[in-house]
C-alpha positions in Angstrom: 35.9 3.6 1.1 34.9 0.0 1.4 32.6 -1.6 -1.2 30.0 -2.5 1.4 29.2 1.2 1.9 28.7 1.5 -1.8 25.9 -1.1 -2.1 22.6 0.6 -2.8 19.6 0.0 -0.4 16.9 -1.8 -2.2 13.3 -2.0 -1.1 10.3 -4.0 -2.1 10.4 -5.1 -5.9 8.6 -8.2 -7.4 11.3 -10.3 -9.1 8.7 -12.1 -11.2 6.9 -9.1 -12.5 7.8 -8.1 -16.0 8.4 -4.5 -17.0 8.1 -3.2 -20.6 10.2 -0.3 -21.1 9.4 1.8 -24.1 12.0 4.3 -25.3 12.7 5.7 -28.7 15.9 3.7 -29.2 16.5 0.2 -28.0 19.7 -0.1 -25.8 21.5 -2.2 -28.4 22.8 -1.6 -32.0 24.3 -3.5 -34.7 28.1 -3.6 -34.5 29.0 -4.4 -38.1 30.3 -1.5 -40.3 27.6 -2.1 -42.9 25.0 -1.0 -40.4 26.6 2.4 -40.4 25.2 3.0 -43.9 21.7 2.3 -42.9 21.8 4.3 -39.7 19.2 7.0 -38.9 20.1 10.3 -40.6 21.8 12.9 -38.3 19.2 15.9 -38.1 20.4 19.3 -38.6 19.1 22.5 -37.5 16.6 22.9 -40.5 17.6 20.5 -43.2 15.6 17.5 -44.2 16.5 13.9 -44.2 17.9 14.0 -47.7 20.1 17.0 -47.2 21.4 15.4 -43.9 23.0 12.8 -46.0 25.9 14.0 -48.1 24.1 14.2 -51.5 21.0 12.7 -53.2 23.3 10.3 -55.2 24.6 8.9 -51.9 21.1 8.5 -50.7 20.1 6.6 -53.8 23.2 4.5 -53.7 22.4 3.6 -50.1 18.9 2.5 -50.8 20.0 0.6 -53.8 22.7 -1.2 -51.8 20.5 -1.8 -48.8 19.0 -5.1 -50.1 22.6 -6.7 -50.1 23.0 -5.4 -46.4 19.6 -6.9 -45.2 21.2 -10.3 -44.7 24.1 -8.6 -42.8 21.7 -6.7 -40.6 20.0 -10.1 -39.8 23.2 -11.9 -39.0 24.8 -8.9 -37.3 26.0 -9.0 -33.7 24.3 -6.5 -31.4 26.0 -4.7 -28.6 25.1 -2.1 -26.0 24.3 1.2 -27.9 26.0 4.6 -27.3 23.0 6.5 -28.7 19.7 7.2 -27.0 19.6 7.3 -23.2 22.6 5.7 -21.7 21.7 6.8 -18.2 18.4 4.9 -18.4 20.0 1.9 -20.0 22.7 1.8 -17.2 20.1 2.4 -14.5 18.0 -0.5 -15.6 21.1 -2.8 -16.2 22.2 -2.2 -12.7 18.9 -3.9 -11.4 19.4 -7.0 -13.5 20.0 -9.2 -10.3 17.1 -7.5 -8.4 14.2 -7.6 -10.8 12.8 -9.7 -13.7 14.8 -9.1 -16.8 13.0 -6.1 -18.5 11.8 -6.1 -22.2 12.6 -3.1 -24.2 10.4 -1.6 -26.9 12.1 0.8 -29.3 13.6 1.4 -32.8 17.0 0.1 -33.9 18.3 3.4 -35.0 19.0 1.8 -38.4 17.2 2.1 -41.7 14.8 -1.0 -42.1 12.8 0.3 -45.1 13.7 -2.3 -47.4 13.2 -5.2 -45.1 10.2 -7.4 -46.1 7.8 -8.7 -43.5 9.6 -12.1 -43.3 12.9 -10.6 -42.6 11.3 -8.1 -40.0 9.9 -11.2 -38.3 13.2 -13.0 -38.3 15.0 -9.9 -36.9 12.2 -9.5 -34.3 12.5 -13.1 -33.2 16.4 -12.7 -33.0 16.1 -9.6 -30.8 13.3 -11.0 -28.6 15.0 -14.2 -27.8 18.5 -13.0 -27.5 18.2 -9.5 -26.1 14.6 -9.1 -24.7 14.0 -6.4 -27.1 10.9 -5.8 -29.3 11.8 -3.7 -32.3 9.5 -0.9 -33.6 9.8 -0.5 -37.4 9.6 3.1 -38.5 10.1 4.4 -42.1 12.7 7.0 -42.9 9.8 9.6 -43.7 8.3 8.8 -40.2 11.9 9.3 -38.7 12.3 12.6 -40.5 8.7 13.9 -39.4 8.7 12.5 -35.9 12.2 12.6 -34.6 14.0 15.2 -36.7 11.3 17.7 -37.1 8.7 17.5 -34.3 10.8 16.1 -31.4 13.9 18.0 -32.2 12.4 21.2 -33.4 9.1 21.7 -31.9 9.5 20.0 -28.5 13.2 19.8 -27.5 13.9 23.5 -27.9 10.9 24.9 -25.9 11.4 22.2 -23.3 15.0 23.5 -22.9 13.9 27.2 -22.9 15.2 27.8 -26.5 13.2 30.1 -28.7 12.3 27.8 -31.8 12.4 29.5 -35.3 10.6 26.5 -36.7 8.4 27.5 -39.6 4.7 27.2 -39.1 3.5 29.1 -42.1 4.4 26.3 -44.5 2.5 23.7 -42.7 5.6 21.7 -41.7 4.6 21.5 -38.0 1.2 20.2 -38.9 2.8 17.4 -41.1 5.4 16.7 -38.3 2.6 16.3 -35.7 0.8 13.8 -37.9 4.1 11.8 -38.0 4.4 12.2 -34.3 1.1 10.7 -33.8 1.9 7.9 -36.3 5.1 6.8 -34.5 3.4 7.0 -31.1 0.7 4.6 -32.4 3.3 2.3 -33.7 4.7 2.1 -30.1 1.5 1.8 -28.5 0.5 -1.2 -30.8 3.8 -3.0 -30.1 3.2 -2.5 -26.4 -0.4 -4.0 -26.6 0.9 -6.8 -28.8 3.5 -7.9 -26.3 1.6 -7.2 -23.1 1.0 -9.8 -20.6 -1.4 -9.4 -17.6 0.3 -8.0 -14.8 3.0 -6.3 -16.8 4.3 -2.7 -15.8 4.4 -0.4 -18.7 7.2 2.2 -18.5 7.3 4.9 -21.1 10.1 7.2 -21.4 10.8 10.8 -22.7 9.4 13.3 -24.9 9.3 11.3 -28.0 6.5 9.2 -26.7 4.1 11.6 -24.8 0.9 10.4 -26.5 1.6 6.6 -25.7 0.1 6.5 -22.4 -3.3 7.6 -23.5 -3.0 5.3 -26.6 -2.3 2.2 -24.5 -4.9 3.1 -21.9 -7.6 3.1 -24.5 -6.4 -0.4 -25.5 -5.7 -1.7 -22.1 -7.8 0.2 -19.6 -6.5 -1.7 -16.6 -2.7 -1.7 -17.4 -0.1 -0.3 -15.0 1.4 2.7 -16.9 4.1 5.0 -16.0 5.8 7.9 -17.8 9.1 9.4 -17.0 10.4 12.7 -18.5 14.2 12.8 -18.8 14.4 16.3 -19.8 13.3 19.5 -18.3 9.5 20.2 -18.2 9.3 24.1 -18.9 7.1 26.6 -17.1 3.4 27.0 -18.1 4.4 30.2 -19.9 6.7 28.3 -22.3 4.5 25.2 -22.7 1.3 27.2 -23.4 3.0 28.3 -26.7 2.7 24.9 -28.2 -0.1 24.4 -30.6 -0.8 20.9 -29.4 -0.4 21.5 -25.7 -3.7 19.9 -24.6 -3.1 16.8 -26.7 0.3 16.2 -25.1 -0.9 16.9 -21.6 -3.8 14.4 -21.9 -1.5 11.9 -23.4 0.6 12.0 -20.1 -2.5 12.2 -17.8 -3.5 8.5 -19.0 -0.6 7.2 -17.0 -0.9 6.2 -13.2 2.5 8.1 -12.4 4.5 10.8 -14.2 8.0 11.2 -13.0 10.4 13.9 -13.4 14.0 14.4 -12.6 13.7 17.3 -10.0 10.8 19.0 -8.0 11.0 22.0 -10.1 10.0 20.2 -13.2 7.3 18.5 -11.4 5.9 21.7 -10.0 5.8 23.2 -13.7 3.8 20.2 -14.7 1.4 20.7 -12.0 0.8 24.5 -12.7 0.5 23.7 -16.5 -2.3 21.2 -15.9 -4.1 23.5 -13.6 -3.6 26.5 -15.7 -4.3 24.9 -19.2 -6.8 22.1 -18.3 -8.5 23.6 -15.3 -7.7 20.4 -13.3 -7.7 20.3 -9.5 -4.1 19.3 -8.2 -2.3 18.6 -4.9 1.3 18.9 -4.5 1.6 15.2 -5.4 -1.1 14.5 -7.9 -3.4 15.6 -10.7 -7.1 14.9 -9.8 -9.1 13.7 -12.8 -12.7 12.9 -13.0 -12.1 9.3 -12.9 -8.6 8.7 -11.5 -5.8 10.4 -9.8 -2.4 10.8 -11.7 0.5 10.9 -9.2 3.4 13.0 -10.0 6.9 12.7 -8.3 10.5 13.6 -8.7 12.9 10.7 -9.1 16.5 12.0 -9.5 18.5 9.3 -11.6 21.8 8.4 -10.4 24.8 6.1 -11.3 25.8 2.5 -10.6 28.5 3.0 -8.1 29.6 -0.7 -8.1 29.9 -0.8 -11.9 31.8 2.5 -12.0 34.3 1.5 -9.2 35.0 -1.7 -11.0 35.8 0.2 -14.3 38.0 2.6 -12.3 40.2 -0.4 -11.2 41.0 -1.1 -14.9 44.7 -1.2 -15.4 44.4 1.2 -18.4 42.7 3.8 -16.3 45.6 3.8 -13.7 48.3 4.0 -16.5 46.4 6.9 -18.2 46.1 8.8 -14.9 49.9 8.6 -14.5 50.6 9.8 -18.0 48.2 12.8 -17.7 49.7 13.7 -14.3 53.2 13.6 -15.9 52.1 15.6 -19.0 50.4 18.4 -16.9 52.8 18.3 -13.9 52.9 21.7 -12.2 49.7 22.8 -13.7 46.0 22.9 -12.6 43.7 21.0 -14.8 40.0 21.9 -15.2 37.9 19.4 -17.0 34.8 19.8 -19.1 32.8 17.2 -21.1 29.7 18.1 -22.8 27.8 17.8 -26.0 28.3 20.9 -28.1 24.5 21.7 -28.4 22.5 24.6 -27.6 21.9 23.9 -24.0 25.2 22.6 -22.5 26.8 25.9 -22.3 30.2 25.3 -24.0 30.4 28.8 -25.3 29.6 30.5 -22.0 32.2 28.2 -20.3 35.0 29.2 -22.6 34.1 32.9 -22.3 34.2 32.4 -18.5 37.6 30.8 -18.7 38.8 33.7 -20.9 37.6 36.1 -18.1 39.5 34.0 -15.6 42.7 34.4 -17.4 42.1 38.1 -17.9 41.3 38.7 -14.1 44.2 36.5 -12.9 47.3 36.9 -14.9 49.3 35.0 -12.2 47.5 31.9 -13.5 48.8 32.2 -17.0 50.8 29.1 -17.7 49.6 27.4 -14.7 45.9 26.3 -15.7 44.7 24.2 -18.5 41.1 23.7 -19.6 40.5 20.3 -21.3 37.1 20.4 -23.0 35.8 17.3 -24.5 32.9 18.0 -26.9 30.8 14.9 -27.7 29.1 14.3 -31.2 25.6 15.8 -31.1 22.5 15.6 -33.2 22.4 19.4 -33.4 23.7 21.7 -36.1 27.3 22.2 -36.6 27.2 26.0 -36.7 27.8 25.9 -33.0 31.2 24.2 -33.6 32.3 26.9 -35.6 31.6 29.5 -33.0 33.3 27.3 -30.3 36.2 26.7 -32.4 36.6 30.5 -33.0 36.5 31.1 -29.3 39.1 28.4 -28.6 41.4 29.8 -31.2 41.2 33.4 -30.0 41.9 32.4 -26.3 44.8 30.1 -27.3 46.4 32.7 -29.4 45.9 35.4 -26.8 47.1 33.6 -23.7 49.1 30.6 -25.2 52.8 30.2 -25.9 54.8 27.6 -27.6 55.1 25.7 -24.4 51.6 26.4 -23.0 48.2 26.1 -24.6 45.3 27.1 -22.2 42.5 25.2 -23.9 42.9 21.6 -25.2 39.8 21.3 -27.1 38.8 17.7 -28.3 35.9 17.7 -30.6 35.7 13.8 -30.6 34.4 11.0 -28.5 37.0 9.5 -26.1 37.1 6.0 -24.6 35.4 5.6 -21.2 38.7 4.7 -19.7 40.1 8.1 -20.9 37.2 9.8 -19.5 37.5 8.1 -16.1 41.3 9.1 -16.1 40.5 12.8 -16.7 38.0 12.8 -13.9 40.4 11.3 -11.7 43.3 13.6 -12.1 41.3 16.9 -12.6 41.7 19.7 -10.1 38.2 21.0 -10.9 35.3 20.1 -13.0 33.3 22.8 -14.7 29.6 22.3 -15.9 27.8 25.4 -17.2 24.7 23.8 -18.6 22.1 26.5 -19.8 19.4 23.9 -19.1 19.6 20.4 -18.2 17.6 17.5 -17.1 20.2 15.8 -15.1 23.9 15.8 -15.5 25.6 12.5 -14.4 29.0 13.7 -15.3 29.0 15.5 -12.0 28.0 12.2 -10.1 30.9 10.4 -11.9 33.3 13.1 -11.2 32.4 13.1 -7.5 33.1 9.3 -7.3 36.4 9.6 -9.1 37.6 12.2 -6.6 37.7 10.0 -3.6 41.5 10.7 -3.1 41.8 14.3 -4.5 38.6 15.8 -3.4 38.8 18.4 -6.2 35.7 20.9 -6.1 32.8 20.7 -8.5 31.6 23.8 -10.3 28.0 23.6 -11.5 25.4 25.7 -13.2 22.3 26.6 -11.3 20.4 25.3 -14.5 21.6 21.7 -14.2 19.3 19.2 -12.8 21.7 18.2 -10.0 22.0 21.7 -8.7 19.4 21.6 -6.2 20.9 18.5 -4.7 24.6 19.6 -4.7 24.6 22.2 -2.1 28.3 21.6 -1.4 29.2 22.5 -5.0 30.4 25.7 -6.2 27.0 26.9 -7.9 27.1 29.5 -10.6 25.0 31.3 -13.0 26.5 30.3 -16.4 25.5 33.5 -18.1 27.5 35.5 -15.6 31.1 35.1 -16.8 32.5 37.0 -13.9 30.8 34.6 -11.4 32.1 31.6 -13.2 35.5 33.0 -13.4 35.6 33.8 -9.7 34.3 30.2 -9.0 37.2 28.8 -11.1 39.7 30.7 -9.1 38.2 29.7 -5.8 38.2 26.1 -6.7 41.8 26.1 -7.5 42.9 28.1 -4.4 40.5 26.1 -2.0 42.1 24.7 1.2 42.4 20.9 1.5 40.0 20.9 4.5 37.3 22.7 2.7 37.7 20.5 -0.3 37.4 17.4 1.8 34.3 18.7 3.5 32.6 19.6 0.3 33.3 16.2 -1.4 32.0 14.3 1.7 28.6 16.1 1.5 28.5 15.5 -2.4 29.5 11.9 -2.2 26.9 11.1 0.5 24.2 12.4 -1.9 25.7 10.4 -4.8 26.0 7.3 -2.8 22.5 7.4 -1.5 20.8 8.4 -4.8 22.0 5.6 -6.9 20.7 4.2 -10.3 19.3 1.2 -8.4 17.4 3.5 -6.1 16.0 5.5 -9.1 14.6 2.3 -10.7 13.4 0.6 -7.6 11.7 3.7 -6.2 10.0 4.7 -9.4 8.6 1.2 -10.1 7.5 0.8 -6.6 5.7 4.0 -6.5 4.2 3.2 -9.9 2.8 -0.1 -8.7 1.3 1.4 -5.5 -0.2 4.2 -7.4 -1.9 1.8 -9.9 -3.3 -0.2 -7.0 -4.8 2.9 -5.5 -6.1 4.1 -8.8 -7.7 0.6 -9.5 -9.5 0.9 -6.1 -10.4 4.6 -6.5 -11.8 4.5 -10.0 -15.3 5.9 -10.1 -16.6 2.7 -11.8 -15.1 0.6 -9.0 -16.5 2.6 -6.2 -19.7 0.8 -5.3 -22.8 2.3 -4.2 -23.3 2.6 -0.4 -26.4 0.7 0.7 -27.6 2.0 4.1 -29.1 -1.3 4.7 -25.4 -2.4 5.2 -24.7 0.6 7.4 -27.7 -0.1 9.5 -26.6 -3.6 10.1 -23.2 -2.5 11.1 -24.5 0.4 13.2 -27.2 -1.9 15.1 -24.5 -4.4 16.3 -21.8 -1.8 17.2 -21.1 -0.9 20.8 -19.3 2.5 20.2 -19.4 4.5 17.0 -17.4 7.4 15.7 -19.4 9.4 13.1 -17.4 12.0 11.0 -19.9 14.0 9.0 -19.2 16.9 6.6 -21.7 19.7 6.2 -21.6 21.6 3.1 -22.5 19.3 0.2 -23.1 16.5 2.6 -25.8 17.4 5.0 -26.5 20.7 3.2 -26.8 21.4 -0.6 -25.0 24.7 -0.3 -21.3 25.2 -0.6 -21.3 28.4 1.5 -23.6 30.2 3.9 -25.0 32.5 1.1 -26.4 29.3 -0.6 -27.9 27.7 2.5 -31.6 26.9 2.5 -33.0 27.6 6.0 -35.2 24.4 6.1 -32.0 22.3 5.3 -30.2 23.9 8.2 -33.1 23.2 10.6 -33.2 19.5 9.3 -29.4 19.1 9.7 -29.7 20.4 13.4 -32.3 18.0 14.3 -30.5 15.1 12.6 -27.4 15.9 14.7 -29.4 16.2 17.9 -30.9 12.8 17.2 -27.4 11.1 16.5 -25.9 12.7 19.6 -28.6 11.5 21.9 -27.5 8.0 21.4 -24.8 7.3 24.1 -23.2 4.8 21.8 -22.3 7.6 19.3 -19.4 10.1 19.1 -20.5 12.5 16.6 -18.3 15.1 14.9 -19.3 17.7 12.3 -16.2 18.0 10.2 -16.8 21.6 8.7 -14.8 23.9 6.4 -16.6 26.7 8.0 -15.0 29.1 10.5 -15.8 28.9 14.2 -18.2 31.9 14.3 -20.5 30.4 12.0 -20.7 27.2 14.1 -21.5 28.7 17.4 -25.3 28.3 16.9 -24.7 24.5 17.0 -24.8 24.1 20.8 -26.0 20.6 20.6 -25.1 18.3 23.6 -22.4 15.7 22.9 -21.6 17.1 19.5 -18.0 17.6 18.6 -17.1 20.1 15.9 -14.0 20.5 13.7 -13.9 23.9 12.1 -11.9 25.5 9.1 -10.9 21.9 7.7 -9.1 20.9 10.8 -7.7 24.3 12.2 -10.0 24.1 15.3 -11.7 21.4 17.3 -14.3 21.5 20.0 -14.6 18.2 21.8 -18.1 17.0 23.0 -17.0 17.2 26.8 -15.5 20.7 26.5 -16.8 24.2 26.0 -13.6 25.7 24.6 -11.9 25.2 21.3 -8.6 23.5 20.7 -6.3 25.0 18.0 -4.4 22.8 15.7 -2.4 25.6 14.4 0.7 26.3 16.5 1.0 29.9 18.0 4.2 30.5 16.1 2.9 29.7 12.7 3.7 32.2 10.0 0.5 33.7 8.5 2.1 36.6 6.7 0.9 34.7 3.7 -2.7 35.8 4.1 -2.1 39.3 3.1 -0.4 38.3 -0.2 -3.2 35.7 -1.0 -5.8 38.4 -0.1 -4.1 40.7 -2.9 -4.2 38.0 -5.5 -7.9 37.2 -4.8 -8.8 40.9 -4.9 -7.1 41.1 -8.3 -9.2 38.3 -9.6 -12.4 39.5 -7.8 -12.3 42.7 -9.7 -12.0 40.9 -13.0 -14.5 38.2 -12.3 -18.0 39.3 -11.9 -20.1 37.2 -9.4 -17.0 36.2 -7.4 -16.2 37.2 -3.7 -13.6 36.7 -0.9 -14.2 34.7 2.3 -11.8 35.4 5.1 -11.6 33.0 7.9 -9.4 32.9 11.1 -6.7 30.9 9.3 -7.8 30.1 5.9 -8.9 32.4 3.0 -11.3 31.4 0.2 -12.3 32.9 -3.2 -15.8 31.8 -4.3 -16.8 32.1 -8.0 -20.0 30.0 -8.0 -22.0 32.9 -9.3 -19.6 33.8 -12.0 -20.0 32.6 -15.7 -19.0 29.0 -15.7 -16.4 28.7 -18.3 -14.9 32.2 -17.5 -14.9 31.4 -13.7 -13.0 28.2 -14.3 -10.5 29.9 -16.5 -9.9 32.6 -13.9 -9.7 30.1 -11.2 -6.9 28.2 -13.0 -5.0 31.6 -13.6 -5.6 32.5 -10.0 -4.2 29.2 -8.6 -1.2 29.3 -10.9 -0.6 33.1 -9.8 -0.4 32.0 -6.1 1.7 28.9 -6.8 4.2 31.2 -8.6 4.2 34.0 -6.1 3.9 32.3 -2.7 5.6 28.8 -3.5 8.2 29.5 -0.4 5.3 29.8 2.1 4.0 26.8 4.1 0.6 26.7 2.5 -1.5 24.4 0.2 -4.3 25.3 -2.2 -7.6 23.4 -1.9 -9.7 23.4 -5.1 -13.4 22.8 -4.0 -16.6 23.1 -6.0 -16.3 26.7 -7.5 -14.0 27.8 -4.8 -10.3 28.1 -4.1 -9.1 27.8 -0.5 -5.6 28.5 0.9 -4.6 26.9 4.2 -1.5 26.1 6.2 0.1 23.1 4.6 0.2 20.7 7.6 -3.4 21.2 8.8 -6.3 19.3 7.3 -9.3 17.4 8.2 -7.0 14.3 8.5 -5.1 15.9 11.3 -8.3 16.7 12.9 -9.2 13.0 12.9 -6.0 12.0 14.4 -6.5 14.5 17.3 -10.0 13.1 17.8 -8.8 9.5 18.0 -6.1 10.6 20.6 -8.5 12.4 22.6 -11.1 9.8 22.9 -9.0 6.5 23.0 -5.7 7.1 24.6 -4.9 10.7 25.5 -7.1 11.5 28.5 -4.0 11.7 30.9 -2.9 14.7 28.9 -6.0 16.6 29.8 -5.3 15.7 33.5 -1.7 16.9 33.4 -2.7 20.1 31.7 -5.4 20.8 34.0 -3.3 20.2 37.0 -0.5 22.3 35.7 -2.8 25.2 35.4 -3.5 25.2 39.1 -0.2 24.4 40.7 1.8 27.1 42.4 4.8 25.7 40.5 5.5 23.8 37.2 6.4 20.1 38.0 10.1 19.5 37.4 11.3 17.0 34.8 12.2 14.6 37.7 8.5 15.0 39.0 7.2 14.5 35.6 9.5 11.4 35.0 8.2 9.9 38.3 4.7 10.5 37.2 5.1 9.0 33.7 6.5 5.8 35.3 3.7 5.5 37.7 1.2 6.4 35.0 2.6 3.6 32.6 2.0 1.0 35.4 -1.4 2.2 35.9 -2.3 2.1 32.2 -0.8 -1.4 31.8 -3.0 -2.7 34.7 -6.0 -0.8 33.3 -5.6 -2.3 30.0 -5.9 -5.8 31.4 -8.9 -4.4 33.5 -10.6 -3.2 30.2 -10.4 -6.6 28.5 -12.2 -8.2 31.5 -14.5 -5.3 32.3 -15.0 -2.2 30.0 -16.5 -0.2 32.8 -13.7 -0.5 35.3 -11.9 2.7 36.1 -8.4 3.5 37.3 -9.6 4.8 40.8 -11.0 1.3 41.5 -7.5 -0.1 41.4 -5.5 2.7 42.9 -6.4 4.7 45.9 -5.3 8.4 46.1 -4.0 7.6 49.6 -1.2 5.7 47.9 0.3 8.9 46.9 0.0 10.8 50.3 3.7 11.0 50.6 4.2 12.5 47.1 4.9 15.9 45.9 1.6 18.1 46.1 1.8 18.7 42.4 2.3 15.1 41.5 -0.7 14.2 43.8 -2.8 16.7 41.9 -1.9 15.2 38.6 -2.4 11.7 39.7 -5.7 12.6 41.4 -7.0 14.1 38.2 -6.0 11.0 36.2 -7.7 8.8 38.7 -10.9 10.7 38.4 -11.0 10.3 34.6 -13.1 7.1 33.9 -12.1 5.2 30.9 -15.6 5.0 29.4 -16.2 2.7 26.5 -14.1 5.1 24.2 -12.9 2.2 22.0 -15.0 2.5 18.8 -15.8 -0.5 16.7 -17.4 1.4 13.9 -16.1 4.5 12.2 -18.5 6.1 9.6 -17.0 9.1 7.5 -19.1 11.0 4.8 -17.9 13.9 2.9 -18.1 15.3 -0.5 -15.1 17.4 -1.7 -11.4 17.7 -1.8 -11.1 18.6 1.8 -12.7 15.3 2.7 -10.4 13.3 0.7 -7.8 13.9 3.3 -10.1 12.2 5.8 -10.8 9.2 3.5 -7.1 8.9 2.7 -6.1 9.0 6.2 -8.7 6.5 7.4 -7.5 4.1 4.6 -4.0 4.2 5.8 -5.1 3.9 9.3 -7.1 0.6 8.5 -4.4 -0.8 6.2 -1.6 -0.1 9.0 -3.6 -1.8 11.8 -4.3 -4.8 9.6 -0.7 -5.2 8.8 0.2 -5.0 12.4 -2.3 -7.5 13.5 -2.8 -9.9 10.5 -6.0 -10.9 9.1 -9.2 -9.6 10.7 -7.6 -9.2 14.1 -8.0 -5.5 14.8 -6.3 -3.5 17.7 -7.1 -0.1 18.9 -5.7 2.4 16.4 -4.2 5.8 17.1 -2.4 8.7 15.6 0.8 9.2 17.6 3.2 12.0 17.0 6.1 10.0 18.2 5.8 7.2 15.9 5.7 7.1 12.2 4.3 4.9 9.4 6.9 3.7 6.9 5.2 3.3 3.5 6.1 3.4 0.0 2.6 4.3 -1.2 2.3 7.4 -3.3 -0.6 9.5 -1.7 -2.3 12.3 -3.5 -2.8 13.9 -0.2 0.7 13.4 1.3 1.6 17.1 1.8 -1.3 17.8 4.1 -2.5 14.5 5.5 -0.7 13.1 8.5 1.9 10.8 7.6 2.1 9.3 11.1 -0.3 6.4 11.4 0.2 4.0 14.1 -1.2 1.1 16.0 -1.0 0.5 19.8 -1.1 -2.8 21.4 -4.2 -1.8 23.5 -7.5 -4.0 23.7 -8.1 -5.8 20.4 -11.4 -5.6 18.7 -11.8 -8.0 15.8 -15.1 -6.3 14.8 -13.8 -2.8 13.9 -15.4 -1.4 10.7 -14.5 1.8 8.7 -17.0 3.0 6.2 -15.9 6.0 4.2 -18.4 7.5 1.7 -18.4 10.4 -0.7 -21.3 12.2 -2.2 -21.6 11.9 -5.9 -19.9 9.2 -8.3 -16.4 10.6 -8.9 -12.8 9.6 -8.3 -12.3 9.3 -4.5 -10.2 7.6 -1.8 -13.5 6.7 -0.2 -14.6 3.1 -0.2 -18.4 3.8 -1.2 -20.5 6.6 -2.7 -24.1 7.8 -2.6 -25.9 10.1 -5.1 -26.8 13.1 -3.3 -27.5 14.9 -0.1 -31.0 13.5 0.3 -29.6 10.1 0.4 -27.3 10.9 3.0 -29.8 12.7 5.2 -32.4 9.8 4.8 -29.9 7.2 5.5 -28.6 8.8 8.7 -32.1 9.4 9.9 -33.1 5.8 9.5 -30.0 4.7 11.5 -31.5 6.1 14.8 -34.9 4.6 14.0 -33.3 1.1 13.5 -31.2 1.3 16.7 
């Protein structure tokens, strides 16, 4: 495969914008042997820092001798570190020619207790100028409490679904938590100290979960992102942490929280909703004053660098030696840390089962298992060594050893050679954030195409559909997968490998960094604009000015909470309903207005609004009645799966029985659970539990949950008020010919053929082209004035009928130059977000203030890197059309109440909305 095909596709990235990357360990370490004595202690399962070192006397000797090594540390050479997070280091390094050189903030991984302030400054200057690294100095007591105790015992195990036996009765966890806060504050202080205006702050992993909040308090306008490289557990696990809310609040100060896969992201969303009672969308957590975006960003590998290393002569020599050594045998490769979650023991047990079930394979298969050094307790090593010894003694001979067990680090060249000559790679992780060994194995198998066996609990599992996927706890299933891999046909191997390689080559390390940073920048820009303090108050003097000079207006008005104070019909005040009706009648009487009531209520409750020229959107976009029609148009396709309604109803009934004052409202499509009359605190808690329940049980259905004021609504995923706006624009500005075709088809004795339709479309396009020119010179001209029906006397009757109806449709002045959209809750945020994208897109297409007619077109899509909180339900297709240009188009979006919103302005309450709209008609 050519190197050209391996080059990652890189999008927008600012090469001049600095990135401060905070991680527990710097990507470099001292290379002198003297640094080994001062290295961080290796934590054990329960032992303290003192017992981790050999003896207390050795510790005293090390500290006594440290002063003599201080000068060595200051003069030591630093090289890339093998500790910490190599995947992150390599990913950032792969972008060195595509982005400004990043600055790292982290610890050295060496004991610096005895360094005085002058020596610390000297070391800091050296690392800053030579390596772009800002060291954070932590004491050994802080290392013990923060890293060895809290991170490794309190956080790491639950995050990997391991039951922790950490003692809480002795107060150790409380002490460790204090150290966790201390170290996080040291990192935050270092970030603030080295921050420059415009920098991107990227905080990494579970060691620093409080840092985003700490930095936000000191630099409120900073761009802050957090990425978790390990799994995020389900809410049932996370809720067991005593400091669960503090950790969540720490993360929610970031603009963007990233995870390796979608499942971890979903767990985080559910946990925030359940424990903090926060509203959420499939892509964001909705805070009072901001929106925290969440996303999945699978980390990858640097293909270019890996392929360059594969070409090293030593790798080729080692491959030949290994092939010669294991000639005539199948070689299965495993390379893991021997810790609690990598599944080395289950792997060995499965291999034992494989040998038991397939005696014909005795002497023909070798498992080479490389166990890397680990920070976990060595008691696992005893267990693993016992299993290896038992299997080798049971199935081995003088000439044949079934398992070659290497409890040591091997060189990278040896590692690449093993991956290249292997007949299968076996990964049996019990829980893993992301396993890049699988990526490297796929790349190294570009000739042999040997299969990959991967655990369903590994992060790459969901993306590697062509791999042999197994449950590592089921030894029989893993044993069968080994046999299948070794007996697979060459055609099947090649097919699977191509699919795997396609994913690996597309999801590279460069794409990981570029996509994450780009989304972080976009989210920060949106948050900066959407902060409640930055949303100005809407003066209706400004609205009246734009209203009076406009020639055609599109008014999109919510009802509940916008024109009425009630949130449901049980809360309506009759006098307010009468007032709203009169107001709509007044607005609709102006021929320059196109008025739509964008309601969340069902159609049956809106029948009484038989106001001339009023358009209605019901059930949050599910149904639309246009002003010039008496019938409703459904936005829900006839084949939509609505079986979820019964399941949602059962969940709502369960919580209704247990929440006094709550009730269920069933609509034609959606279904809602209201708890406005329930106890405030208890109702919020039950609502969070209810939302989590639905997320867990109905995650495979095409639905989304809408958290409104004291109400939970469930709708189809791809229907919202935003899709309603798109259809309204289509109807009024460019889609009248569809109505003509539809009307004609219903009356024809036969359905026009494809040829007839193609002929009509060609004719129609020429008509529209001429009509566009006509509109520019005379907005009141009509198609019929330019094309006589007699022109089509020789055409097919069906085509003549279609063309006749089209001719009779006058293009009135449907090109609006003012869009006014007012709403108050989460359902209306979809409208605000869509109009914002719409306006942004048409500006980009036309440049400056030159505005063209804008449409939502199902046949064209908007390519954007922005992270939208409403991406799942709002239309992603926003386009512009080169129809008559109108440089005076204005879009005014307004929310009721001062809160985080995608709206451009806000007003205080319903009374201001009604009074302001009433004055519009008077002024005009």
